[in-house]
N, C-alpha and C positions, 0 to 999 in steps of 0.2 A: 505493499499500500503508498505508492509514493507520497512524500508532499513535495510540493511546489519549491522547487529550490535546492530541495535539499537531495542528498547521492545515495542512489541505490546499490548494494552490493547481493544482486541474487545468485542462488547456487543450488545445488540440487542436494538435499541429504535426508538420510533413512527413510527412500524412495518417494519421496517429496518435495516441492518447488518452495525455499524458502527466499525472503529477502528482507535485508536489513538496511533502514533507511537514518542516515544521520545529517548533520547540519553541514560537516566536510566530510570530505572522500577518507575511510577507514586508509590506514597505512598499510602497506603489502605484511609487514612482520605480523601486524593486527590480524590481517584475513588470514594469512595461514595459521595462525593458533586457534582462531574460532573453525576453520576448516577441520584442523588435527582435532577439536573438541567432538566437532561431528560426527568424526572418525573412529575416535576411541567411544564414543556411547554406543555405535552402530555395532560396532565389535563386541561389545558386552551383552548385548539386550535384544538386537534381532534373530527371529524366527527367523530369517528367509533367508539366513546364511549360513554355509554347512561350516565353516568354522568359529561361530560364535559362541560365549559361555553360554547361552540359551540351548544351543543345538547339543553341546556338549551332554549339558542336562536332559536332554528330550533323551540321548540314548543310552545314558548310563547314570545310576543314581550316584549320590555319595556329599560330599560339601564343596560349593562352591566360594571362594571370595570374591565377590563382585565389587564396580568402585563404590566411592565412599558415598555416592546419590542414594545407593540402595538403603540406606537407613533412612531416611526420611519417606521414601518410596512405600517400602515393606509398612511403616507406621500409618502411613495413609490407607496403602489398600487394606490393611488389617480391619482399622476402623470401618471402611464403609462394606466391608466384607459382615462383620458383625449387623454395622445399619442395615443392610438390605436382604439378610436372612441367607446369605450365601450365594446372591445372585449375582451381583459383581466381587469378580473373583482374579485373580492372575493366571489362574489355572484353566483359564479359558482358553487355551492354545488348543487341543486338541481337538475342542467341540469344533471351533471355528475350523480347522481343517479337513473334520469330517465331512463340514456342508459345504468343501470346494475351495477356502481362503485360506489355501495353503503355500508352502514355499514355492509351488511351481506355477501360481497362480489360474490351478485347473479350473476353478468356477465350476465345477461340475463333484454332486456331492459323492462319496464315498460309500451312504447308507445312510440309516435314520438319526434324527439329531443325540446326540452324543453327550450326556450330561457331565459338568467338569468334576473331579474327584474332591472328596470333601478336605479343606484346608489343614484340618487338626490332623488328618488320617495320615498324609502323607509329605506335608511341609514342617519345614521348621525353617524361621525367617527373623535371625537377629544381629540388629547391625546391618553390615556390608554382607555378613556370612548365611548364605543359605543353603540348605540340605534337606533334600528329598531322598526317602525310603525307598522308590519308586522310579523309575522314568518317567517327568514330567513335563509338559511343554507349557512354561513360561509366554504368557504373551501381556507386557503392560502398556499395552494401545488403549486402555484409555485415561494413561497418564503421561506415559512417555513421550508423546510430543509437547509438552507443555513443559515438563521435567527438563528436557534439553532446551527450550527456550531458556529457562532462568538460567541455565548453567551459561549459554549465551551471553545471557543478561548481565552474571558475574565477570566474566572475561570483557566485557565491554565496560562496564563501572570500574572493572580493576587498572584498565587502560586510561580512563579521565574523562570517557565518554559521558557526559551529564544528559543527554538528548538521544531518542533514539526511538524507532520503530521496528519493531521484531514481527513479520510477518508469514508465521507457520503454514502458508496453503488454506488463509483465512481467521487462524488461531492469532490471536494479536497479544503483544505486550508493548505499552508504551508509558514512556518515561520523559521528561520534561514538563514545564508548565502549561504548554497551549492541549488543548483538546483538539481529537479529530475526529470526525463524523463516520459512523460506519454502517452499512445499511446491512439488517438482519434477510439474509437469501428466504424466498419463499419456500417451505421444504417440497413444493409441488412444482414450483418453476423458479430455475435459477437466474431467470431472466429479471427475475420481477422480488420486490423487497415487502416486510409486513411492519416496518419500522426503521428505526434509524437510534442510535446510540451514540453518545458524546463523551469519547474514551479518553481518560487521559487519569496518569499515572496509575494504572490497573493493568489487568490482561481480562480477555472476553474471549471465551472459547465454546465452542460451538460443537453437537454431537445430531445427524441428523440421519431419518433409516435410508435416504436418498443418497448418502454418500455410501461407497464401496457395497453397492449394491448388485444384486447379479441373482439368475434363476426366476423362480415363480415365490416371490416374497422371501426373497432370504439378504438380510444385507447383515451389519458387521457387529452389532447390539444384538449379545446373545444372554440370555440368562441363565446362570449356570448351575441353578437348580434342576433345570431342562434341555439345556443347549438349544434350545429353540430362539429364532429370535423372536423381541418386543413386538408386540403388538398394536399396545394402546397410545404411547407418544410417540409421536413423527420429527419433534424436532428440539432439541434446549440448547438454552445459553444461559453461561453461568458468567461473573462477575468476580475476581477477586484479586488479594491481593499480588497472589504469584500465577503464574500461567502453570503449573503444576495441579494444583487445589482447583483453579477451573476448570481445566483440563475435566478431571477427577468426576468433578461435583456435576459436568453437562454431561457424562454417561448416566452415574447415579441419578439423577433425575427419570431417568426411564423404567427405575423400579420401585423408588421414595419420591412421595410427596415434596415438593421442597421446604415447607416450615418444619417436617420432621428433621432433614439434613441441616435448617438454622438455628435448630438445637444446639448441634455439635461443630458448625462453622460458623465463619463471618465472609455470606458472601449476597451478593444480591443474585438472582434468576427468572427464567422466562421458559414455560414451558407451551407446546403448541401438542395439540391432541389430532387423534387420528377422527374424529366428528367435529374437526375444524374449531373447537371450543381453547379457550387459551388461559392459563392461569401465571401469576407472575407474584413476585415479592413487592411489598411495599415501597422498599427503596428502590427497586427499578429500576436503572439511571436511564431506559429507553422509553421511546413514543412510537407507539401501533399505529398504525394506519388504520382508522375507518373502513 
């Protein structure tokens, strides 16, 4: 999302398009550090490459040391796993692969929906140490892109950047004094907007059933207790201080009403349901079009 007069740094990372916009061009060494951060994240967490830590865990049980960011990620997933009754889980990877969202992107179901294994029966996640008693396919897609946004923001801030926008294919983090206007994409027509948000100093992340969708009613937001795609909500937006939290809560809104999540987290939100109705928090920063 370029700003007039700002410099954009576009690149590909973790299978999607990114752009970092800043008032002044990023130096070449900083660009190298940012791309290295993306590469290291992908090497640890990708389930789409055979040489990642996640892929190794899928082949062989045991104890694995993940990068330091695993500690905060594990705590967040553990909390949301409990709040959603196991519906939102990092163990959803095998369920996604069963329905065709596999490393080869076959997009062809290999069988009926597969519930995710119970966290407490196979997984121990303590800090950056993750242990599995059986081969498991971790998938941190519900929070991982937001986490990487935050890691890149930390690199920019360490280099002295005070104002920037990180656009991870529509998941946004804005730092600086001036707000930017962000359109909220219509869940059934990407060419239309259902509203607009003035975003400043926070992250805005969205999740929608029309993104990463294939086949007859198949999409990437699965209920871990059944392995089936969620049918009630069709699009969600969450605003929070960090992109990891906004990203994760945008997915959690598919399973749990916003007011329940607000008892645990400080964020604002919007959910659009399959019947065309919408619900949103009192402090939601956006304006919905009539």
